[in-house]
N, CA, C and O of each residue as an XYZ file, in Angstrom:
780
protein
N       0.779     -0.961     -0.098
C      -0.221      0.305     -0.117
C       1.073      1.005     -0.246
O       2.123      0.639      0.281
N       0.843      2.437     -1.278
C       1.237      2.996     -1.049
C       0.605      4.219     -0.091
O      -0.589      4.483      0.051
N       1.912      4.981      0.608
C       1.282      6.204      1.899
C       0.330      7.159      1.031
O       0.248      7.514     -0.145
N      -0.125      7.310      1.845
C      -0.821      8.514      1.486
C      -0.712      9.955      1.716
O      -0.744     10.633      2.742
N      -0.486     10.415     -0.331
C       0.195     12.323     -0.501
C      -1.194     13.026      0.667
O      -2.403     12.807      0.591
N      -0.339     14.012      1.813
C      -1.230     14.916      1.813
C      -1.575     15.847      1.457
O      -0.989     16.463      0.566
N      -2.750     16.298      2.094
C      -3.788     17.266      0.406
C      -3.818     18.732      1.020
O      -3.006     18.837      1.938
N      -4.431     19.719      0.797
C      -3.874     20.764      1.055
C      -4.462     21.382      2.627
O      -5.676     21.351      2.824
N      -3.874     21.731      3.310
C      -4.291     22.110      4.559
C      -4.152     21.137      5.685
O      -4.728     21.191      6.772
N      -3.076     20.001      5.150
C      -3.093     18.754      5.862
C      -1.112     18.840      6.396
O      -0.229     19.313      5.681
N      -0.979     18.432      7.338
C       0.374     18.084      7.607
C       0.599     16.665      7.611
O      -0.529     16.243      7.869
N       1.279     15.755      7.499
C       1.812     14.700      8.126
C       0.037     13.845      7.887
O       0.095     12.901      8.676
N      -1.164     13.804      7.293
C      -2.480     13.780      7.268
C      -3.243     13.536      8.188
O      -4.079     12.661      8.410
N      -2.474     15.327      9.258
C      -3.372     15.931     10.211
C      -3.764     17.287      9.255
O      -3.186     17.952      8.395
N      -5.313     17.298     10.034
C      -5.491     19.313      9.419
C      -4.862     20.233     10.106
O      -4.956     20.287     11.332
N      -4.275     20.914      9.530
C      -3.560     22.297     10.346
C      -4.574     23.567     10.102
O      -4.712     24.407     10.990
N      -5.267     23.662      8.867
C      -5.893     25.087      8.652
C      -7.563     25.058      9.406
O      -8.667     25.224      8.886
N      -7.129     24.746     10.959
C      -8.758     24.178     11.314
C      -9.098     25.803     12.259
O     -10.220     26.293     12.388
N      -8.157     26.226     12.663
C      -7.942     27.649     13.565
C      -8.684     28.430     13.312
O      -8.506     28.766     12.141
N      -9.592     29.036     13.828
C     -10.131     30.325     13.754
C      -9.839     31.145     14.941
O      -9.403     30.705     16.005
N     -10.130     32.448     14.657
C     -10.025     33.396     15.509
C     -11.470     33.491     16.413
O     -11.505     33.818     17.599
N     -12.546     33.162     15.655
C     -13.758     33.646     16.076
C     -13.870     35.219     15.757
O     -13.442     35.813     14.767
N     -14.665     35.806     17.035
C     -15.394     36.986     16.846
C     -14.132     38.213     17.929
O     -14.420     39.262     18.506
N     -12.659     37.433     17.822
C     -11.683     38.006     19.012
C     -11.713     39.553     18.840
O     -12.400     39.992     17.918
N     -11.221     40.184     19.420
C     -11.277     41.918     19.218
C      -9.938     42.135     19.695
O      -9.590     41.857     20.842
N      -9.162     42.648     18.789
C      -7.250     42.890     19.053
C      -8.183     44.339     19.828
O      -8.113     44.336     21.057
N      -8.630     44.973     19.489
C      -8.928     46.426     20.366
C      -8.144     47.385     20.229
O      -7.886     48.308     21.000
N      -7.589     47.037     18.745
C      -6.773     48.129     18.066
C      -6.463     47.976     17.019
O      -6.625     46.830     16.599
N      -5.888     48.975     16.086
C      -5.731     49.422     14.468
C      -4.856     48.695     13.853
O      -3.867     49.376     14.126
N      -4.372     47.666     13.110
C      -2.994     47.560     12.501
C      -2.458     48.355     12.380
O      -3.275     48.686     11.522
N      -1.633     49.306     12.376
C      -0.983     50.272     12.298
C      -0.365     50.650     13.906
O       0.757     50.988     14.282
N      -1.562     50.440     14.582
C      -1.175     50.608     16.625
C      -0.655     49.942     16.847
O       0.168     50.057     17.755
N      -0.866     48.479     15.933
C      -0.074     47.404     17.168
C       1.033     47.309     16.106
O       2.070     47.299     16.769
N       1.393     47.225     14.650
C       2.588     47.119     14.834
C       3.518     48.506     14.788
O       4.675     48.552     14.369
N       2.727     49.649     15.326
C       4.105     50.521     16.031
C       4.497     50.300     17.580
O       5.588     50.556     18.090
N       3.073     49.635     18.362
C       3.571     48.982     19.301
C       4.439     48.296     19.573
O       5.002     48.388     20.664
N       4.978     46.924     18.135
C       5.797     46.057     18.510
C       7.158     46.676     18.170
O       8.147     46.051     18.553
N       7.363     48.000     17.397
C       8.404     48.482     17.472
C       9.204     49.445     18.746
O      10.380     49.474     19.108
N       8.104     50.115     19.167
C       8.323     50.714     20.965
C       8.897     49.658     21.797
O       9.930     49.879     22.428
N       8.323     48.563     21.845
C       8.479     47.003     22.640
C       9.596     46.506     22.374
O      10.217     46.422     23.433
N      10.181     46.135     21.545
C      11.369     46.066     21.016
C      12.781     46.556     21.469
O      13.857     46.058     21.799
N      11.810     48.693     21.201
C      13.052     49.192     21.353
C      13.548     49.342     22.819
O      14.727     49.262     23.167
N      12.025     49.671     23.974
C      11.937     50.016     24.894
C      11.358     48.666     25.782
O      10.995     49.274     26.789
N      11.181     47.871     25.937
C      10.668     46.891     27.102
C      11.605     45.520     27.326
O      11.943     44.829     28.286
N      11.888     45.536     25.468
C      11.968     43.640     25.125
C      13.685     43.985     25.530
O      14.485     43.090     25.801
N      13.975     45.221     25.505
C      15.820     45.868     25.525
C      16.250     45.463     26.428
O      15.483     45.502     27.390
N      17.253     45.028     26.615
C      18.260     44.975     27.920
C      18.795     46.375     28.753
O      19.104     46.794     29.869
N      18.673     46.713     27.496
C      18.923     48.387     28.686
C      17.740     48.507     29.679
O      16.616     48.005     29.676
N      18.366     49.332     30.517
C      18.068     49.992     31.801
C      16.877     50.828     31.307
O      17.563     51.540     30.573
N      15.781     51.247     31.152
C      15.188     52.038     30.131
C      14.722     52.677     31.591
O      14.304     51.951     32.492
N      14.845     54.169     31.728
C      13.984     54.193     33.440
C      12.713     53.750     32.846
O      12.402     53.665     31.658
N      11.968     53.458     34.023
C       9.966     53.233     34.545
C       9.732     53.686     33.742
O       9.415     53.228     32.645
N       9.901     55.438     34.340
C       9.089     56.416     33.793
C       8.483     57.082     32.784
O       7.483     57.799     32.767
N       9.655     56.548     31.488
C       9.703     56.186     29.940
C       8.616     55.337     29.956
O       7.491     55.597     29.530
N       9.251     53.612     30.809
C       7.789     53.253     29.783
C       6.727     53.294     30.690
O       5.721     52.822     30.159
N       6.554     53.622     31.713
C       4.437     53.990     31.937
C       4.043     55.033     31.246
O       2.857     55.362     31.190
N       5.084     55.725     30.589
C       4.457     57.019     29.696
C       4.311     56.958     28.597
O       3.474     57.609     27.972
N       5.451     55.801     27.919
C       5.019     54.952     26.485
C       3.856     53.545     26.810
O       3.503     52.847     25.860
N       3.363     53.267     28.190
C       2.259     51.665     28.101
C       1.225     53.164     28.072
O       0.235     52.846     27.414
N       1.099     54.525     28.493
C      -0.463     54.995     28.740
C      -0.687     55.872     27.225
O      -1.693     56.484     26.864
N       0.509     55.708     26.563
C       0.819     56.342     25.155
C      -0.039     55.444     24.222
O      -0.620     56.040     23.315
N      -0.237     53.851     24.323
C      -0.535     53.409     23.987
C      -1.955     52.599     24.709
O      -2.425     51.506     24.393
N      -2.309     53.326     25.516
C      -4.108     53.069     26.096
C      -4.037     52.549     27.427
O      -4.954     52.436     28.239
N      -2.206     52.092     27.605
C      -2.335     51.090     29.433
C      -3.310     52.005     30.209
O      -3.987     52.864     29.645
N      -3.336     51.782     31.450
C      -3.898     53.002     32.273
C      -2.852     52.551     33.303
O      -2.922     51.376     33.663
N      -1.752     53.445     33.903
C      -0.857     53.113     34.830
C      -0.922     53.854     35.803
O      -1.176     55.037     35.576
N      -0.740     53.464     37.041
C      -0.839     54.383     38.098
C       0.855     54.801     38.476
O       1.810     54.324     37.863
N       0.949     55.634     39.433
C       2.341     55.962     39.804
C       3.514     54.915     40.582
O       2.979     53.951     41.130
N       4.492     54.953     40.661
C       5.016     54.940     41.075
C       5.489     53.281     40.390
O       5.915     52.547     41.282
N       5.478     52.895     39.559
C       5.421     51.882     38.699
C       7.309     51.516     39.074
O       7.953     52.418     39.610
N       8.058     50.084     38.711
C       9.282     49.729     39.102
C       8.599     48.444     37.678
O       7.653     47.669     37.821
N       9.321     48.593     36.638
C       9.392     47.569     35.413
C      10.773     47.655     34.783
O      11.323     48.460     34.032
N      11.170     46.364     35.454
C      12.362     46.093     34.547
C      12.273     45.589     33.844
O      11.249     45.013     33.476
N      14.157     45.590     32.950
C      13.657     44.912     31.870
C      13.467     44.101     31.153
O      13.128     43.044     31.685
N      13.560     44.100     29.639
C      13.114     42.154     29.219
C      11.319     42.052     29.224
O      10.671     41.349     28.449
N      10.955     42.619     29.910
C       9.093     42.193     30.008
C       8.082     42.022     28.568
O       8.471     42.649     27.582
N       7.338     41.539     28.488
C       6.639     41.384     26.900
C       5.220     41.911     27.514
O       4.693     41.229     28.393
N       4.675     42.955     27.125
C       3.458     42.832     26.801
C       2.750     43.102     25.226
O       2.967     43.929     24.340
N       2.026     42.231     25.343
C       1.431     42.214     24.305
C      -0.185     43.252     23.628
O      -0.663     43.332     22.496
N      -0.464     43.679     24.525
C      -1.459     44.443     24.293
C      -1.810     45.701     24.992
O      -3.004     45.906     25.206
N      -0.792     46.709     25.438
C      -1.031     47.361     26.254
C      -2.639     48.357     26.504
O      -2.953     48.625     27.663
N      -3.585     48.851     25.283
C      -4.679     49.105     25.423
C      -5.674     48.239     26.375
O      -6.808     48.606     26.681
N      -4.969     46.854     26.851
C      -5.813     45.898     27.828
C      -4.869     45.640     29.086
O      -4.737     44.675     29.839
N      -4.268     46.891     29.007
C      -3.782     46.264     30.922
C      -3.970     47.979     31.612
O      -3.973     49.134     31.185
N      -4.132     47.148     33.119
C      -4.298     48.270     34.465
C      -3.533     47.993     35.193
O      -3.631     46.961     35.856
N      -2.473     48.870     35.308
C      -1.726     48.614     36.498
C      -1.332     49.890     37.716
O      -0.491     50.758     37.483
N      -2.055     49.808     38.926
C      -2.401     50.461     39.666
C      -1.090     51.150     40.425
O      -0.036     51.259     39.799
N      -1.198     51.598     41.765
C      -0.101     52.616     41.788
C       0.591     51.226     42.896
O       0.013     50.232     43.334
N       2.235     51.759     43.103
C       3.553     51.499     42.977
C       3.611     49.849     42.391
O       4.523     49.330     43.035
N       3.235     49.194     41.788
C       3.004     48.066     40.865
C       5.110     47.799     40.798
O       5.819     48.713     40.377
N       5.738     46.400     41.300
C       6.756     46.146     40.789
C       6.567     44.861     39.760
O       6.062     43.819     40.176
N       6.865     44.960     38.827
C       7.265     44.147     37.414
C       8.685     43.218     37.196
O       9.640     43.612     36.526
N       8.641     42.268     37.707
C       9.985     42.020     36.769
C      10.526     41.547     36.359
O       9.660     40.737     36.025
N      12.183     40.800     35.546
C      12.461     40.367     34.483
C      11.760     39.924     33.674
O      10.652     39.492     33.991
N      12.116     39.907     32.653
C      11.458     38.715     31.715
C       9.858     38.024     32.344
O       9.555     36.904     32.756
N       9.225     39.072     32.202
C       8.085     39.189     32.938
C       7.307     38.603     31.774
O       8.306     38.743     31.069
N       6.312     38.006     30.829
C       5.421     37.809     29.818
C       4.072     38.286     30.177
O       3.515     37.439     30.875
N       3.217     39.492     29.926
C       1.908     39.162     29.802
C       0.781     39.021     28.543
O       0.489     39.597     27.495
N       0.433     38.094     29.196
C       0.157     37.542     27.564
C      -1.438     38.244     27.564
O      -2.216     37.332     27.840
N      -2.314     39.754     27.315
C      -3.224     39.846     27.325
C      -3.680     40.487     26.129
O      -3.463     41.558     25.563
N      -4.568     39.208     25.884
C      -5.315     39.590     24.400
C      -6.872     39.819     25.129
O      -7.720     40.333     24.400
N      -7.375     39.364     26.896
C      -8.544     40.402     27.620
C      -7.521     41.033     28.426
O      -6.294     41.043     28.523
N      -8.771     41.673     29.083
C      -8.099     42.520     29.455
C      -7.545     41.773     30.850
O      -7.943     40.731     31.372
N      -6.161     42.966     31.383
C      -5.206     42.117     32.438
C      -5.265     43.420     34.118
O      -4.540     44.406     33.989
N      -5.779     43.357     34.975
C      -5.528     43.718     36.077
C      -4.262     43.526     37.300
O      -3.951     42.386     37.642
N      -3.757     44.419     37.753
C      -2.778     44.356     38.361
C      -3.348     45.867     39.551
O      -2.732     46.912     39.341
N      -4.157     45.901     40.392
C      -4.174     46.584     41.344
C      -3.529     47.219     42.431
O      -2.388     46.964     42.044
N      -3.336     47.887     43.557
C      -2.005     48.824     43.991
C      -1.111     47.839     44.708
O      -1.466     46.817     45.294
N       0.186     48.351     44.554
C       0.961     47.146     45.486
C       1.350     45.743     45.039
O       1.911     44.857     45.682
N       0.834     45.758     43.545
C       1.097     44.425     43.538
C       2.667     43.912     42.826
O       3.274     44.434     41.890
N       3.031     42.722     43.643
C       4.568     42.335     42.822
C       4.710     41.632     41.736
O       3.809     40.831     41.487
N       5.707     41.719     40.926
C       5.365     40.169     39.944
C       7.028     39.671     39.799
O       7.632     40.457     39.070
N       7.569     38.977     40.125
C       9.001     38.418     40.160
C       9.101     37.528     38.985
O       8.072     37.089     38.471
N      10.458     37.185     38.454
C      11.152     37.566     37.586
C      10.386     36.488     36.773
O       9.977     35.570     37.483
N      10.110     36.386     35.515
C       9.458     35.108     34.301
C       8.453     35.025     34.393
O       7.777     34.590     33.460
N       7.955     35.378     35.475
C       5.901     35.249     35.515
C       5.718     35.367     34.235
O       6.323     36.078     33.433
N       4.816     34.604     34.067
C       3.909     34.655     32.544
C       2.152     34.437     33.045
O       1.386     33.625     33.564
N       2.202     35.473     32.598
C       0.305     35.820     32.639
C      -0.378     35.575     31.166
O      -0.014     36.039     30.085
N      -1.320     34.829     31.414
C      -1.675     34.291     30.044
C      -3.339     34.345     30.050
O      -3.912     33.356     30.507
N      -4.148     35.467     29.558
C      -5.432     35.920     30.140
C      -5.986     35.156     28.051
O      -7.022     35.537     27.506
N      -5.092     34.244     27.437
C      -5.357     34.170     26.314
C      -5.186     32.324     26.681
O      -4.467     31.823     27.544
N      -6.311     31.451     25.485
C      -6.075     29.917     26.023
C      -7.611     29.816     24.659
O      -8.457     30.601     24.231
N      -7.231     28.380     24.430
C      -7.819     27.554     23.581
C      -9.199     26.560     23.899
O      -9.305     26.190     25.068
N      -9.717     26.340     23.423
C     -10.921     25.526     23.832
C     -10.995     24.620     23.686
O     -11.746     24.345     22.750
N     -10.075     22.928     24.708
C      -9.925     22.249     24.239
C     -11.442     21.176     23.599
O     -11.167     20.375     22.706
N     -12.505     21.216     23.953
C     -12.919     21.009     22.974
C     -13.965     20.931     21.716
O     -14.785     20.122     21.285
N     -13.475     22.224     21.372
C     -13.133     23.026     19.681
C     -12.534     22.393     18.607
O     -11.316     22.432     18.783
N     -12.840     21.789     17.502
C     -12.499     21.314     16.288
C     -11.598     22.629     15.409
O     -10.843     22.536     14.441
N     -11.955     23.597     16.043
C     -10.849     24.693     15.439
C     -10.095     25.839     16.449
O      -9.539     26.930     16.320
N     -10.470     24.794     17.638
C      -9.218     25.361     18.748
C      -9.431     26.906     19.155
O      -8.496     27.683     19.350
N     -11.223     27.344     19.287
C     -11.308     28.540     19.517
C     -10.669     28.977     21.015
O     -10.177     28.423     21.998
N     -10.930     30.057     20.638
C     -10.281     31.439     21.676
C     -11.148     31.118     22.828
O     -12.365     31.275     22.726
N     -10.571     30.646     23.995
C     -10.950     30.529     25.386
C     -10.547     31.801     26.158
O     -10.507     31.669     27.381
N     -10.300     32.782     25.745
C      -9.131     34.128     26.307
C     -10.591     34.842     27.603
O     -11.752     35.184     27.378
N      -9.771     34.803     28.899
C     -11.010     35.598     30.045
C      -9.665     37.089     30.291
O      -8.614     37.257     29.674
N     -10.351     38.037     31.553
C      -9.725     38.537     31.945
C      -8.797     37.497     33.043
O      -8.769     36.327     33.425
N      -8.057     38.853     33.248
C      -7.378     38.253     34.571
C      -7.544     39.863     35.778
O      -7.757     41.047     35.515
N      -7.334     39.173     37.007
C      -7.046     40.586     37.969
C      -6.625     39.725     39.430
O      -6.957     38.822     40.198
N      -5.531     40.882     39.108
C      -4.777     40.081     40.491
C      -4.447     41.326     41.417
O      -3.584     42.156     41.131
N      -5.469     41.373     42.901
C      -6.111     42.234     43.867
C      -4.339     42.953     44.549
O      -3.176     42.697     44.239
N      -4.943     43.862     45.521
C      -4.315     44.920     46.319
C      -3.357     44.112     46.769
O      -3.773     43.042     47.213
N      -1.849     44.335     46.803
C      -1.002     43.636     47.899
C      -0.232     42.069     47.526
O       0.621     41.385     48.091
N      -0.840     41.971     46.583
C      -0.325     40.370     45.962
C       0.878     40.194     45.253
O       1.125     40.700     44.158
N       1.750     39.335     46.021
C       2.924     38.956     45.447
C       2.868     37.846     44.452
O       2.111     36.894     44.648
N       3.732     37.926     43.251
C       3.616     36.668     42.226
C       5.316     36.285     42.428
O       6.154     37.186     42.418
N       5.572     35.296     42.551
C       6.904     35.300     42.559
C       7.294     34.468     41.945
O       6.728     33.375     41.989
N       8.705     34.738     40.931
C       9.495     34.345     40.010
C       8.972     32.710     39.716
O       8.683     31.951     40.641
N       8.925     32.417     38.625
C       8.507     31.782     37.182
C       7.217     31.024     37.431
O       7.169     29.865     37.019
N       6.216     31.512     38.026
C       4.772     31.281     37.994
C       4.108     31.946     36.752
O       4.652     32.737     35.982
N       2.274     31.275     36.682
C       1.640     31.253     34.850
C       0.655     31.496     35.673
O       0.518     30.563     36.464
N       0.006     32.236     35.808
C      -1.686     32.593     36.386
C      -2.144     32.280     34.988
O      -1.306     32.151     34.096
N      -3.352     32.159     34.765
C      -3.644     31.474     32.784
C      -5.288     32.154     33.415
O      -5.709     32.295     34.564
N      -5.647     32.333     32.621
C      -7.234     32.892     31.834
C      -8.112     32.679     32.520
O      -8.575     31.573     32.800
N      -8.580     34.081     33.011
C      -9.997     33.717     33.896
C      -9.968     33.907     35.361
O     -11.026     34.236     35.897
N      -8.948     33.755     36.062
C      -7.881     33.576     37.045
C      -8.468     35.212     37.893
O      -8.515     36.245     37.225
N      -8.783     35.202     39.072
C      -8.991     36.315     40.115
C      -7.885     35.722     41.141
O      -8.076     34.616     41.647
N      -6.724     36.477     41.438
C      -6.355     36.769     42.348
C      -6.832     37.889     43.325
O      -7.133     39.038     43.002
N      -6.851     37.133     45.080
C      -7.490     37.946     46.128
C      -6.154     39.158     46.438
O      -5.113     39.466     45.859
N      -6.867     39.595     47.669
C      -5.665     41.080     48.189
C      -4.984     40.331     49.067
O      -5.483     39.376     49.663
N      -3.229     40.913     49.258
C      -2.837     40.475     50.106
C      -2.696     38.309     49.626
O      -3.095     37.404     50.359
N      -2.219     38.193     48.642
C      -1.672     36.983     48.509
C      -0.407     36.180     48.941
O      -0.007     36.458     50.072
N       0.177     35.399     48.374
C       2.191     35.011     48.044
C       1.708     34.094     47.499
O       1.259     33.099     48.068
N       1.740     34.377     45.824
C       1.914     32.980     44.679
C       3.682     32.498     45.308
O       4.671     33.206     45.491
N       3.550     31.587     45.425
C       5.092     31.007     45.338
C       5.405     30.694     44.120
O       4.684     30.517     43.139
N       7.166     30.605     44.322
C       7.703     30.248     42.850
C       7.398     28.780     42.318
O       7.273     27.695     42.885
N       7.322     29.240     40.854
C       6.884     28.536     40.146
C       5.055     27.003     40.283
O       4.613     25.890     39.997
N       4.792     28.595     41.082
C       2.863     27.894     40.496
C       2.511     28.175     39.613
O       2.796     29.266     39.119
N       1.269     26.768     38.698
C       0.564     26.677     38.229
C      -0.705     27.604     38.564
O      -1.103     26.917     39.505
N      -1.775     28.807     38.484
C      -2.962     29.284     39.135
C      -3.604     29.410     37.707
O      -3.569     30.346     36.908
N      -4.393     27.781     37.612
C      -5.716     27.872     37.113
C      -7.143     28.456     37.549
O      -8.079     28.595     36.762
N      -7.194     28.901     39.426
C      -8.213     28.705     39.538
C      -8.869     30.026     40.711
O      -8.302     30.213     41.787
N      -9.522     30.458     40.489
C      -9.346     31.794     42.066
C      -8.693     31.103     43.324
O      -8.633     29.971     43.803
N      -8.080     32.794     43.705
C      -7.180     32.310     44.962
C      -8.066     33.708     45.859
O      -8.442     34.813     45.466
N      -8.167     32.879     47.451
C      -9.495     33.515     47.896
C      -8.085     34.846     49.157
O      -7.100     34.313     49.668
N      -8.254     35.810     49.290
C      -7.778     36.578     49.422
C      -6.640     36.221     50.684
O      -7.177     35.474     51.501
N      -5.430     36.506     50.998
C      -4.459     36.581     52.088
C      -4.473     35.067     52.239
O      -4.533     34.360     53.245
N      -4.405     34.798     51.033
C      -3.753     32.547     50.754
C      -2.679     32.904     50.757
O      -2.293     34.073     50.772
N      -1.724     31.439     50.738
C      -0.633     31.597     50.191
C      -0.743     29.613     49.733
O      -1.229     28.532     50.066
N       0.264     30.426     48.603
C       0.152     28.836     47.185
C       1.554     28.864     46.773
O       2.425     29.640     46.379
N       1.311     27.458     47.097
C       2.476     27.334     46.478
C       2.537     25.552     45.725
O       1.638     24.739     45.942
N       3.761     25.246     44.860
C       3.323     24.540     43.738
C       3.550     23.437     45.044
O       3.729     23.660     46.241
N       3.447     21.928     44.138
C       3.165     20.483     44.687
C       4.422     20.478     45.313
O       4.911     21.535     44.916
N       5.338     19.883     46.127
C       6.623     19.777     46.948
C       7.238     18.837     46.380
O       6.797     17.696     46.241
N       8.353     19.261     45.992
C       8.799     17.976     45.563
C       9.278     16.591     46.295
O       9.889     16.878     47.324
N       9.208     15.443     46.122
C       9.587     14.055     47.082
C      10.108     13.580     46.361
O       9.957     13.707     45.146
N      11.512     12.324     47.407
C      12.083     11.459     47.023
C      11.062     10.422     46.253
O       9.917     10.160     46.621
N      11.716      9.912     45.140
C      10.573      8.907     44.385
C      11.267      7.457     44.684
O      10.752      6.342     44.771
N      12.486      7.838     44.795
C      13.401      6.242     44.648
C      14.766      6.368     45.271
O      14.973      7.575     45.141
N      15.802      5.873     45.855
C      17.022      6.147     46.718
C      17.825      5.377     45.172
O      17.410      4.309     44.721
N      19.055      6.192     44.504
C      20.265      5.840     43.907
C      21.015      4.860     44.295
O      21.555      4.892     45.401
N      21.188      3.678     43.316
C      21.795      2.547     44.035
C      23.534      2.910     42.703
O      23.568      3.231     41.515
N      24.361      2.708     43.457
C      25.545      3.207     42.833
C      26.098      1.635     42.794
O      25.798      0.693     43.527
N      27.197      1.716     41.443
C      27.939     -0.245     41.207
C      29.214      0.553     40.944
O      29.636      1.551     40.359
N      29.555     -0.404     41.667
C      31.302     -0.506     41.804
C      31.740     -0.223     39.960
O      31.647     -1.295     39.362
N      32.115      0.798     39.147
C      32.807      0.401     37.798
C      34.010     -0.011     37.902
O      34.637     -0.345     36.897
């Protein structure tokens, strides 16, 4: 039996043209998005330590609501500033990524450690066309999100929470909570042999 030749829209026999964005609203014109990409590369993704006040001003120019006292480190990837609200005295660490296809809000005194990933975007696992399942994210006042944490679409993190390093948060977190990833446990002992 000869192997089947993939048809148009297929890769190795699997359809790959099914994704449709549906009624997703990008919230900005094409030209605004292109302009943002240039600004983002130069001022936000750059290793140069541009002052936070310049970054805050640029975010405001592109539609973000930014309070006073923002500290934003280098290499921060914000996808859609026009869908971003940052309260007063927030801190955003190096290499954070804010995939805000829907609105993302940080209330006052929120701190994101380095390498935090905020994803207000997802896809439906039941949809053949991988339809978007984007939902807004809210991180309330006084919360610290530690390094290498991922917060998923639709999550609200309550006030005064600490989200421990390496956590994956896919459900709402009540006020004053401490969240930690699963603890590492010993699963076996290493047996060494003489060589």
